[in-house]
C-alpha positions as protocol buffer text, in pm:
chain_id: "A"
residue {
  index: 1
  type: MET
  ca { x: 1082 y: 3935 z: 602 }
}
residue {
  index: 2
  type: THR
  ca { x: 1300 y: 3624 z: 614 }
}
residue {
  index: 3
  type: ALA
  ca { x: 1421 y: 3423 z: 316 }
}
residue {
  index: 4
  type: LYS
  ca { x: 1231 y: 3120 z: 449 }
}
residue {
  index: 5
  type: TYR
  ca { x: 908 y: 3325 z: 456 }
}
residue {
  index: 6
  type: CYS
  ca { x: 961 y: 3446 z: 98 }
}
residue {
  index: 7
  type: ILE
  ca { x: 1023 y: 3093 z: -26 }
}
residue {
  index: 8
  type: LYS
  ca { x: 725 y: 2946 z: 156 }
}
residue {
  index: 9
  type: TYR
  ca { x: 462 y: 3211 z: 85 }
}
residue {
  index: 10
  type: CYS
  ca { x: 574 y: 3408 z: -222 }
}
residue {
  index: 11
  type: LEU
  ca { x: 691 y: 3148 z: -472 }
}
residue {
  index: 12
  type: PRO
  ca { x: 467 y: 2919 z: -681 }
}
residue {
  index: 13
  type: PRO
  ca { x: 444 y: 2556 z: -560 }
}
residue {
  index: 14
  type: LEU
  ca { x: 656 y: 2429 z: -850 }
}
residue {
  index: 15
  type: PHE
  ca { x: 944 y: 2654 z: -752 }
}
residue {
  index: 16
  type: ILE
  ca { x: 910 y: 2552 z: -388 }
}
residue {
  index: 17
  type: GLU
  ca { x: 942 y: 2182 z: -477 }
}
residue {
  index: 18
  type: LEU
  ca { x: 1243 y: 2258 z: -698 }
}
residue {
  index: 19
  type: PHE
  ca { x: 1402 y: 2454 z: -415 }
}
residue {
  index: 20
  type: LYS
  ca { x: 1347 y: 2166 z: -172 }
}
residue {
  index: 21
  type: ALA
  ca { x: 1499 y: 1916 z: -413 }
}
residue {
  index: 22
  type: LEU
  ca { x: 1807 y: 2132 z: -470 }
}
residue {
  index: 23
  type: SER
  ca { x: 1842 y: 2196 z: -99 }
}
residue {
  index: 24
  type: ALA
  ca { x: 1823 y: 1825 z: -20 }
}
residue {
  index: 25
  type: LYS
  ca { x: 2083 y: 1750 z: -288 }
}
residue {
  index: 26
  type: ALA
  ca { x: 2314 y: 2015 z: -149 }
}
residue {
  index: 27
  type: THR
  ca { x: 2270 y: 1886 z: 205 }
}
residue {
  index: 28
  type: THR
  ca { x: 2375 y: 1534 z: 107 }
}
residue {
  index: 29
  type: LYS
  ca { x: 2714 y: 1681 z: 19 }
}
residue {
  index: 30
  type: ARG
  ca { x: 2748 y: 1807 z: 376 }
}
residue {
  index: 31
  type: ASN
  ca { x: 2834 y: 1584 z: 666 }
}
residue {
  index: 32
  type: GLU
  ca { x: 2544 y: 1371 z: 780 }
}
residue {
  index: 33
  type: TRP
  ca { x: 2642 y: 1443 z: 1140 }
}
residue {
  index: 34
  type: ALA
  ca { x: 2711 y: 1763 z: 1334 }
}
residue {
  index: 35
  type: TYR
  ca { x: 2819 y: 1818 z: 1693 }
}
residue {
  index: 36
  type: LEU
  ca { x: 2580 y: 2030 z: 1903 }
}
residue {
  index: 37
  type: PRO
  ca { x: 2793 y: 2196 z: 2174 }
}
residue {
  index: 38
  type: ASP
  ca { x: 2484 y: 2363 z: 2326 }
}
residue {
  index: 39
  type: GLY
  ca { x: 2312 y: 2030 z: 2383 }
}
residue {
  index: 40
  type: TRP
  ca { x: 1973 y: 1898 z: 2281 }
}
residue {
  index: 41
  type: GLN
  ca { x: 1803 y: 2075 z: 1990 }
}
residue {
  index: 42
  type: ASP
  ca { x: 1431 y: 2025 z: 1940 }
}
residue {
  index: 43
  type: SER
  ca { x: 1305 y: 2029 z: 1581 }
}
residue {
  index: 44
  type: ASP
  ca { x: 1161 y: 2355 z: 1449 }
}
residue {
  index: 45
  type: VAL
  ca { x: 822 y: 2387 z: 1276 }
}
residue {
  index: 46
  type: ASP
  ca { x: 966 y: 2315 z: 932 }
}
residue {
  index: 47
  type: CYS
  ca { x: 1161 y: 2007 z: 1038 }
}
residue {
  index: 48
  type: GLN
  ca { x: 956 y: 1752 z: 1225 }
}
residue {
  index: 49
  type: GLY
  ca { x: 1232 y: 1515 z: 1333 }
}
residue {
  index: 50
  type: TRP
  ca { x: 1105 y: 1158 z: 1331 }
}
residue {
  index: 51
  type: TYR
  ca { x: 750 y: 1285 z: 1262 }
}
residue {
  index: 52
  type: ALA
  ca { x: 833 y: 1306 z: 892 }
}
residue {
  index: 53
  type: GLU
  ca { x: 624 y: 1156 z: 613 }
}
residue {
  index: 54
  type: SER
  ca { x: 940 y: 1097 z: 410 }
}
residue {
  index: 55
  type: ILE
  ca { x: 1050 y: 835 z: 664 }
}
residue {
  index: 56
  type: VAL
  ca { x: 728 y: 640 z: 619 }
}
residue {
  index: 57
  type: LYS
  ca { x: 737 y: 670 z: 240 }
}
residue {
  index: 58
  type: THR
  ca { x: 1098 y: 559 z: 218 }
}
residue {
  index: 59
  type: GLN
  ca { x: 1041 y: 254 z: 438 }
}
residue {
  index: 60
  type: LEU
  ca { x: 723 y: 159 z: 251 }
}
residue {
  index: 61
  type: ASP
  ca { x: 896 y: 186 z: -88 }
}
residue {
  index: 62
  type: LYS
  ca { x: 1146 y: -82 z: 20 }
}
residue {
  index: 63
  type: TRP
  ca { x: 921 y: -298 z: 235 }
}
residue {
  index: 64
  type: SER
  ca { x: 825 y: -564 z: -23 }
}
residue {
  index: 65
  type: GLN
  ca { x: 1186 y: -609 z: -128 }
}
residue {
  index: 66
  type: PHE
  ca { x: 1298 y: -631 z: 235 }
}
residue {
  index: 67
  type: VAL
  ca { x: 1044 y: -906 z: 310 }
}
residue {
  index: 68
  type: SER
  ca { x: 1143 y: -1092 z: -6 }
}
residue {
  index: 69
  type: LEU
  ca { x: 1512 y: -1086 z: 95 }
}
residue {
  index: 70
  type: THR
  ca { x: 1430 y: -1254 z: 429 }
}
residue {
  index: 71
  type: GLU
  ca { x: 1270 y: -1552 z: 255 }
}
residue {
  index: 72
  type: GLY
  ca { x: 1457 y: -1863 z: 149 }
}
residue {
  index: 73
  type: ASN
  ca { x: 1804 y: -1963 z: 270 }
}
residue {
  index: 74
  type: GLY
  ca { x: 2018 y: -1670 z: 159 }
}
residue {
  index: 75
  type: PRO
  ca { x: 2225 y: -1450 z: 390 }
}
residue {
  index: 76
  type: LEU
  ca { x: 2045 y: -1191 z: 603 }
}
residue {
  index: 77
  type: GLY
  ca { x: 2289 y: -909 z: 548 }
}
residue {
  index: 78
  type: ILE
  ca { x: 2004 y: -662 z: 489 }
}
residue {
  index: 79
  type: ALA
  ca { x: 2053 y: -298 z: 583 }
}
residue {
  index: 80
  type: HIS
  ca { x: 1693 y: -184 z: 540 }
}
residue {
  index: 81
  type: GLU
  ca { x: 1786 y: 186 z: 546 }
}
residue {
  index: 82
  type: SER
  ca { x: 2036 y: 149 z: 262 }
}
residue {
  index: 83
  type: SER
  ca { x: 1942 y: 316 z: -66 }
}
residue {
  index: 84
  type: LEU
  ca { x: 2041 y: -1 z: -255 }
}
residue {
  index: 85
  type: LEU
  ca { x: 1870 y: -288 z: -77 }
}
residue {
  index: 86
  type: ASN
  ca { x: 2035 y: -631 z: -94 }
}
residue {
  index: 87
  type: ASN
  ca { x: 2133 y: -914 z: 140 }
}
residue {
  index: 88
  type: GLN
  ca { x: 2511 y: -882 z: 102 }
}
residue {
  index: 89
  type: ASN
  ca { x: 2587 y: -615 z: 364 }
}
residue {
  index: 90
  type: SER
  ca { x: 2837 y: -773 z: 606 }
}
residue {
  index: 91
  type: GLU
  ca { x: 2788 y: -503 z: 870 }
}
residue {
  index: 92
  type: ALA
  ca { x: 2412 y: -557 z: 872 }
}
residue {
  index: 93
  type: HIS
  ca { x: 2471 y: -932 z: 880 }
}
residue {
  index: 94
  type: THR
  ca { x: 2671 y: -892 z: 1203 }
}
residue {
  index: 95
  type: THR
  ca { x: 2391 y: -692 z: 1362 }
}
residue {
  index: 96
  type: ILE
  ca { x: 2119 y: -935 z: 1254 }
}
residue {
  index: 97
  type: MET
  ca { x: 2312 y: -1245 z: 1363 }
}
residue {
  index: 98
  type: SER
  ca { x: 2368 y: -1084 z: 1702 }
}
residue {
  index: 99
  type: PHE
  ca { x: 1992 y: -1037 z: 1723 }
}
residue {
  index: 100
  type: ALA
  ca { x: 1947 y: -1400 z: 1622 }
}
residue {
  index: 101
  type: TYR
  ca { x: 2152 y: -1508 z: 1925 }
}
residue {
  index: 102
  type: VAL
  ca { x: 1946 y: -1281 z: 2152 }
}
residue {
  index: 103
  type: ALA
  ca { x: 1613 y: -1408 z: 2018 }
}
residue {
  index: 104
  type: ALA
  ca { x: 1721 y: -1772 z: 2041 }
}
residue {
  index: 105
  type: LEU
  ca { x: 1833 y: -1723 z: 2401 }
}
residue {
  index: 106
  type: ALA
  ca { x: 1505 y: -1553 z: 2493 }
}
residue {
  index: 107
  type: ALA
  ca { x: 1308 y: -1837 z: 2331 }
}
residue {
  index: 108
  type: HIS
  ca { x: 1520 y: -2115 z: 2485 }
}
residue {
  index: 109
  type: LYS
  ca { x: 1314 y: -2417 z: 2598 }
}
residue {
  index: 110
  type: THR
  ca { x: 988 y: -2265 z: 2479 }
}
residue {
  index: 111
  type: ASP
  ca { x: 786 y: -2261 z: 2159 }
}
residue {
  index: 112
  type: SER
  ca { x: 659 y: -1903 z: 2191 }
}
residue {
  index: 113
  type: LEU
  ca { x: 816 y: -1561 z: 2232 }
}
residue {
  index: 114
  type: SER
  ca { x: 663 y: -1220 z: 2301 }
}
residue {
  index: 115
  type: ILE
  ca { x: 863 y: -919 z: 2186 }
}
residue {
  index: 116
  type: LEU
  ca { x: 832 y: -542 z: 2227 }
}
residue {
  index: 117
  type: ASP
  ca { x: 1032 y: -351 z: 1966 }
}
residue {
  index: 118
  type: TRP
  ca { x: 1080 y: 9 z: 2081 }
}
residue {
  index: 119
  type: GLY
  ca { x: 1101 y: 237 z: 1775 }
}
residue {
  index: 120
  type: GLY
  ca { x: 1062 y: -59 z: 1541 }
}
residue {
  index: 121
  type: GLY
  ca { x: 931 y: 128 z: 1235 }
}
residue {
  index: 122
  type: LEU
  ca { x: 723 y: -95 z: 1009 }
}
residue {
  index: 123
  type: GLY
  ca { x: 826 y: -408 z: 1201 }
}
residue {
  index: 124
  type: HIS
  ca { x: 1153 y: -514 z: 1037 }
}
residue {
  index: 125
  type: TYR
  ca { x: 1267 y: -712 z: 1341 }
}
residue {
  index: 126
  type: GLY
  ca { x: 932 y: -889 z: 1349 }
}
residue {
  index: 127
  type: VAL
  ca { x: 991 y: -1019 z: 997 }
}
residue {
  index: 128
  type: LEU
  ca { x: 1350 y: -1111 z: 1083 }
}
residue {
  index: 129
  type: VAL
  ca { x: 1267 y: -1304 z: 1399 }
}
residue {
  index: 130
  type: ARG
  ca { x: 1010 y: -1514 z: 1213 }
}
residue {
  index: 131
  type: ALA
  ca { x: 1275 y: -1599 z: 954 }
}
residue {
  index: 132
  type: LEU
  ca { x: 1535 y: -1673 z: 1222 }
}
residue {
  index: 133
  type: LEU
  ca { x: 1313 y: -1884 z: 1452 }
}
residue {
  index: 134
  type: PRO
  ca { x: 1073 y: -2071 z: 1220 }
}
residue {
  index: 135
  type: GLY
  ca { x: 961 y: -2315 z: 1489 }
}
residue {
  index: 136
  type: VAL
  ca { x: 868 y: -2047 z: 1741 }
}
residue {
  index: 137
  type: THR
  ca { x: 533 y: -1867 z: 1764 }
}
residue {
  index: 138
  type: VAL
  ca { x: 620 y: -1498 z: 1784 }
}
residue {
  index: 139
  type: ASP
  ca { x: 390 y: -1238 z: 1939 }
}
residue {
  index: 140
  type: TYR
  ca { x: 551 y: -922 z: 1803 }
}
residue {
  index: 141
  type: HIS
  ca { x: 465 y: -573 z: 1929 }
}
residue {
  index: 142
  type: CYS
  ca { x: 607 y: -249 z: 1792 }
}
residue {
  index: 143
  type: LYS
  ca { x: 599 y: 94 z: 1958 }
}
residue {
  index: 144
  type: ASP
  ca { x: 649 y: 385 z: 1721 }
}
residue {
  index: 145
  type: LEU
  ca { x: 501 y: 713 z: 1602 }
}
residue {
  index: 146
  type: PRO
  ca { x: 144 y: 723 z: 1466 }
}
residue {
  index: 147
  type: LEU
  ca { x: 239 y: 754 z: 1096 }
}
residue {
  index: 148
  type: LEU
  ca { x: 467 y: 451 z: 1113 }
}
residue {
  index: 149
  type: CYS
  ca { x: 214 y: 250 z: 1313 }
}
residue {
  index: 150
  type: LEU
  ca { x: -58 y: 319 z: 1057 }
}
residue {
  index: 151
  type: ALA
  ca { x: 170 y: 216 z: 771 }
}
residue {
  index: 152
  type: GLY
  ca { x: 285 y: -92 z: 961 }
}
residue {
  index: 153
  type: ARG
  ca { x: -71 y: -211 z: 1018 }
}
residue {
  index: 154
  type: ASN
  ca { x: -145 y: -172 z: 648 }
}
residue {
  index: 155
  type: CYS
  ca { x: 152 y: -368 z: 522 }
}
residue {
  index: 156
  type: GLN
  ca { x: 200 y: -640 z: 783 }
}
residue {
  index: 157
  type: SER
  ca { x: -68 y: -859 z: 938 }
}
residue {
  index: 158
  type: GLY
  ca { x: -15 y: -1043 z: 1263 }
}
residue {
  index: 159
  type: PHE
  ca { x: 188 y: -766 z: 1427 }
}
residue {
  index: 160
  type: THR
  ca { x: 60 y: -533 z: 1699 }
}
residue {
  index: 161
  type: PHE
  ca { x: 150 y: -163 z: 1673 }
}
residue {
  index: 162
  type: HIS
  ca { x: 132 y: 76 z: 1967 }
}
residue {
  index: 163
  type: GLU
  ca { x: 119 y: 452 z: 1931 }
}
residue {
  index: 164
  type: SER
  ca { x: 120 y: 524 z: 2305 }
}
residue {
  index: 165
  type: GLU
  ca { x: 342 y: 421 z: 2593 }
}
residue {
  index: 166
  type: ASP
  ca { x: 36 y: 336 z: 2804 }
}
residue {
  index: 167
  type: SER
  ca { x: -65 y: 81 z: 2544 }
}
residue {
  index: 168
  type: CYS
  ca { x: 270 y: -88 z: 2490 }
}
residue {
  index: 169
  type: PHE
  ca { x: 353 y: -93 z: 2862 }
}
residue {
  index: 170
  type: SER
  ca { x: 17 y: -239 z: 2966 }
}
residue {
  index: 171
  type: ARG
  ca { x: 179 y: -586 z: 2974 }
}
residue {
  index: 172
  type: ASP
  ca { x: 523 y: -739 z: 2995 }
}
residue {
  index: 173
  type: TYR
  ca { x: 727 y: -928 z: 2735 }
}
residue {
  index: 174
  type: ASP
  ca { x: 981 y: -1208 z: 2714 }
}
residue {
  index: 175
  type: LEU
  ca { x: 1213 y: -981 z: 2518 }
}
residue {
  index: 176
  type: VAL
  ca { x: 1226 y: -604 z: 2480 }
}
residue {
  index: 177
  type: ILE
  ca { x: 1451 y: -459 z: 2210 }
}
residue {
  index: 178
  type: ALA
  ca { x: 1555 y: -105 z: 2124 }
}
residue {
  index: 179
  type: SER
  ca { x: 1765 y: -94 z: 1808 }
}
residue {
  index: 180
  type: SER
  ca { x: 1900 y: 247 z: 1704 }
}
residue {
  index: 181
  type: SER
  ca { x: 1619 y: 418 z: 1893 }
}
residue {
  index: 182
  type: MET
  ca { x: 1681 y: 492 z: 2261 }
}
residue {
  index: 183
  type: HIS
  ca { x: 1950 y: 756 z: 2207 }
}
residue {
  index: 184
  type: TYR
  ca { x: 1705 y: 965 z: 2003 }
}
residue {
  index: 185
  type: SER
  ca { x: 1504 y: 1029 z: 2321 }
}
residue {
  index: 186
  type: LYS
  ca { x: 1589 y: 1346 z: 2510 }
}
residue {
  index: 187
  type: ASP
  ca { x: 1553 y: 1162 z: 2843 }
}
residue {
  index: 188
  type: TRP
  ca { x: 1718 y: 833 z: 2752 }
}
residue {
  index: 189
  type: ARG
  ca { x: 1742 y: 726 z: 3117 }
}
residue {
  index: 190
  type: ALA
  ca { x: 1363 y: 743 z: 3157 }
}
residue {
  index: 191
  type: VAL
  ca { x: 1318 y: 530 z: 2843 }
}
residue {
  index: 192
  type: PHE
  ca { x: 1579 y: 283 z: 2969 }
}
residue {
  index: 193
  type: THR
  ca { x: 1388 y: 255 z: 3297 }
}
residue {
  index: 194
  type: SER
  ca { x: 1053 y: 197 z: 3124 }
}
residue {
  index: 195
  type: LEU
  ca { x: 1194 y: -66 z: 2889 }
}
residue {
  index: 196
  type: SER
  ca { x: 1353 y: -249 z: 3181 }
}
residue {
  index: 197
  type: ALA
  ca { x: 1021 y: -261 z: 3365 }
}
residue {
  index: 198
  type: ALA
  ca { x: 845 y: -402 z: 3056 }
}
residue {
  index: 199
  type: THR
  ca { x: 1027 y: -734 z: 3044 }
}
residue {
  index: 200
  type: SER
  ca { x: 1019 y: -1040 z: 3265 }
}
residue {
  index: 201
  type: GLY
  ca { x: 1304 y: -1184 z: 3059 }
}
residue {
  index: 202
  type: TYR
  ca { x: 1561 y: -1001 z: 2850 }
}
residue {
  index: 203
  type: LEU
  ca { x: 1629 y: -641 z: 2744 }
}
residue {
  index: 204
  type: TYR
  ca { x: 1840 y: -588 z: 2433 }
}
residue {
  index: 205
  type: ILE
  ca { x: 1960 y: -236 z: 2354 }
}
residue {
  index: 206
  type: THR
  ca { x: 2164 y: -225 z: 2036 }
}
residue {
  index: 207
  type: ARG
  ca { x: 2300 y: 4 z: 1765 }
}
residue {
  index: 208
  type: ILE
  ca { x: 2350 y: 264 z: 2035 }
}
residue {
  index: 209
  type: PRO
  ca { x: 2646 y: 508 z: 2004 }
}
residue {
  index: 210
  type: MET
  ca { x: 2889 y: 494 z: 2296 }
}
residue {
  index: 211
  type: VAL
  ca { x: 3183 y: 706 z: 2409 }
}
residue {
  index: 212
  type: VAL
  ca { x: 3416 y: 602 z: 2691 }
}
residue {
  index: 213
  type: LYS
  ca { x: 3631 y: 905 z: 2776 }
}
residue {
  index: 214
  type: LYS
  ca { x: 3403 y: 1207 z: 2752 }
}
residue {
  index: 215
  type: PRO
  ca { x: 3064 y: 1276 z: 2912 }
}
residue {
  index: 216
  type: SER
  ca { x: 2754 y: 1213 z: 2702 }
}
residue {
  index: 217
  type: PHE
  ca { x: 2698 y: 1478 z: 2436 }
}
residue {
  index: 218
  type: VAL
  ca { x: 2445 y: 1560 z: 2163 }
}
residue {
  index: 219
  type: VAL
  ca { x: 2477 y: 1547 z: 1786 }
}
residue {
  index: 220
  type: LEU
  ca { x: 2251 y: 1638 z: 1497 }
}
residue {
  index: 221
  type: GLN
  ca { x: 2185 y: 1381 z: 1226 }
}
residue {
  index: 222
  type: ARG
  ca { x: 2086 y: 1474 z: 872 }
}
residue {
  index: 223
  type: PRO
  ca { x: 1969 y: 1144 z: 717 }
}
residue {
  index: 224
  type: TYR
  ca { x: 1902 y: 1276 z: 367 }
}
residue {
  index: 225
  type: MET
  ca { x: 2119 y: 1006 z: 210 }
}
residue {
  index: 226
  type: HIS
  ca { x: 1870 y: 748 z: 344 }
}
residue {
  index: 227
  type: GLY
  ca { x: 1573 y: 927 z: 186 }
}
residue {
  index: 228
  type: TYR
  ca { x: 1463 y: 1088 z: 513 }
}
residue {
  index: 229
  type: GLU
  ca { x: 1397 y: 1456 z: 443 }
}
residue {
  index: 230
  type: THR
  ca { x: 1437 y: 1564 z: 803 }
}
residue {
  index: 231
  type: GLU
  ca { x: 1694 y: 1592 z: 1080 }
}
residue {
  index: 232
  type: TYR
  ca { x: 1697 y: 1507 z: 1447 }
}
residue {
  index: 233
  type: SER
  ca { x: 1905 y: 1522 z: 1761 }
}
residue {
  index: 234
  type: GLY
  ca { x: 2054 y: 1223 z: 1938 }
}
residue {
  index: 235
  type: TRP
  ca { x: 2292 y: 1131 z: 2218 }
}
residue {
  index: 236
  type: PHE
  ca { x: 2638 y: 984 z: 2204 }
}
residue {
  index: 237
  type: ILE
  ca { x: 2617 y: 823 z: 2548 }
}
residue {
  index: 238
  type: ASN
  ca { x: 2897 y: 772 z: 2796 }
}
residue {
  index: 239
  type: GLN
  ca { x: 2923 y: 396 z: 2844 }
}
residue {
  index: 240
  type: SER
  ca { x: 2994 y: 412 z: 3218 }
}
residue {
  index: 241
  type: ASP
  ca { x: 2684 y: 627 z: 3274 }
}
residue {
  index: 242
  type: PHE
  ca { x: 2480 y: 384 z: 3067 }
}
residue {
  index: 243
  type: LEU
  ca { x: 2602 y: 76 z: 3255 }
}
residue {
  index: 244
  type: ASN
  ca { x: 2571 y: 246 z: 3594 }
}
residue {
  index: 245
  type: HIS
  ca { x: 2207 y: 319 z: 3515 }
}
residue {
  index: 246
  type: SER
  ca { x: 2154 y: -46 z: 3426 }
}
residue {
  index: 247
  type: ILE
  ca { x: 2296 y: -142 z: 3766 }
}
residue {
  index: 248
  type: SER
  ca { x: 2055 y: 99 z: 3937 }
}
residue {
  index: 249
  type: LEU
  ca { x: 1773 y: -88 z: 3760 }
}
residue {
  index: 250
  type: LYS
  ca { x: 1908 y: -417 z: 3898 }
}
residue {
  index: 251
  type: LEU
  ca { x: 1993 y: -543 z: 3552 }
}
residue {
  index: 252
  type: GLU
  ca { x: 2262 y: -801 z: 3489 }
}
residue {
  index: 253
  type: LEU
  ca { x: 2473 y: -763 z: 3175 }
}
residue {
  index: 254
  type: VAL
  ca { x: 2454 y: -1093 z: 2989 }
}
residue {
  index: 255
  type: ARG
  ca { x: 2656 y: -1002 z: 2681 }
}
residue {
  index: 256
  type: GLU
  ca { x: 2807 y: -699 z: 2509 }
}
residue {
  index: 257
  type: PHE
  ca { x: 2805 y: -682 z: 2129 }
}
residue {
  index: 258
  type: LEU
  ca { x: 3019 y: -498 z: 1878 }
}
residue {
  index: 259
  type: VAL
  ca { x: 2830 y: -310 z: 1607 }
}
residue {
  index: 260
  type: PRO
  ca { x: 3037 y: -207 z: 1301 }
}
residue {
  index: 261
  type: GLU
  ca { x: 2926 y: 157 z: 1294 }
}
residue {
  index: 262
  type: SER
  ca { x: 3139 y: 456 z: 1395 }
}
residue {
  index: 263
  type: PRO
  ca { x: 3038 y: 786 z: 1231 }
}
residue {
  index: 264
  type: ASP
  ca { x: 3294 y: 1063 z: 1205 }
}
residue {
  index: 265
  type: VAL
  ca { x: 3142 y: 1379 z: 1355 }
}
residue {
  index: 266
  type: GLU
  ca { x: 3344 y: 1693 z: 1299 }
}
residue {
  index: 267
  type: ASN
  ca { x: 3448 y: 1872 z: 1622 }
}
residue {
  index: 268
  type: ALA
  ca { x: 3285 y: 1608 z: 1843 }
}
residue {
  index: 269
  type: PRO
  ca { x: 3463 y: 1559 z: 2178 }
}
residue {
  index: 270
  type: GLU
  ca { x: 3514 y: 1190 z: 2103 }
}
residue {
  index: 271
  type: ARG
  ca { x: 3446 y: 949 z: 1821 }
}
residue {
  index: 272
  type: CYS
  ca { x: 3173 y: 702 z: 1912 }
}
residue {
  index: 273
  type: ASN
  ca { x: 3144 y: 330 z: 1853 }
}
residue {
  index: 274
  type: TYR
  ca { x: 2804 y: 169 z: 1821 }
}
residue {
  index: 275
  type: LYS
  ca { x: 2745 y: -126 z: 2053 }
}
residue {
  index: 276
  type: GLY
  ca { x: 2479 y: -364 z: 2177 }
}
residue {
  index: 277
  type: PHE
  ca { x: 2399 y: -480 z: 2530 }
}
residue {
  index: 278
  type: LEU
  ca { x: 2187 y: -772 z: 2643 }
}
residue {
  index: 279
  type: PHE
  ca { x: 2050 y: -752 z: 2999 }
}
residue {
  index: 280
  type: ARG
  ca { x: 1827 y: -955 z: 3227 }
}
residue {
  index: 281
  type: HIS
  ca { x: 1701 y: -877 z: 3573 }
}
residue {
  index: 282
  type: THR
  ca { x: 1930 y: -983 z: 3855 }
}
residue {
  index: 283
  type: PRO
  ca { x: 1782 y: -1285 z: 4035 }
}
residue {
  index: 284
  type: ILE
  ca { x: 1661 y: -1200 z: 4386 }
}
């Protein structure tokens, strides 16, 4: 009989909740990141990866404040996953202003813009783009997991949420974005290919961890400090492999972006740097 079995089935519910709370507190003292030398690790039955209710709850708890911070004429330095939400985060400001450039370019000489946000959560980029481009009619679509889509529909009107790939890829878009999402897919190349095919305009992949010397490798992320009571695997992707795949898709690199994130992962073959890449299809 394992310790996990005893905790789950032999202790009263109150003790189980106390144990979870203490475990989460202890885990926050550990490194958020861990290198996985054996490669991709699927979540076990007690850890559902991104299929975690705590992710939805945490995002919902901060949603009203996030929307409020995008209103008016203040800075947009909003890191929505931060435990202390404000608009003074300079790193987030860099990321959001980079997105502002991308959105403005995609909407150039037009008064409307259709967007697919791959892994967009409750629709944070949808709120941001409306604040950034007030004179543009935005048709915002978000592809995410069912729990997040349900929550997104309940807290934000005017956005379209897709739970399935068939649904979100049933049309094309002026701009497709994937922010801190594509590297959490086991087959990131297949996702890259699908996102490329979904746009007649621009593809923006950002907040993606890159390495330049070593081959792509896998890490485990424990995001307890963000209120997410789960963990999940993700790639640190070799930049040459990434760009070579973009060439195979006949994509032209329009602009590369620096993203001020570089987590320190113990024993990892190489320290990553997060980056952003804006593509468009090569003219025939």
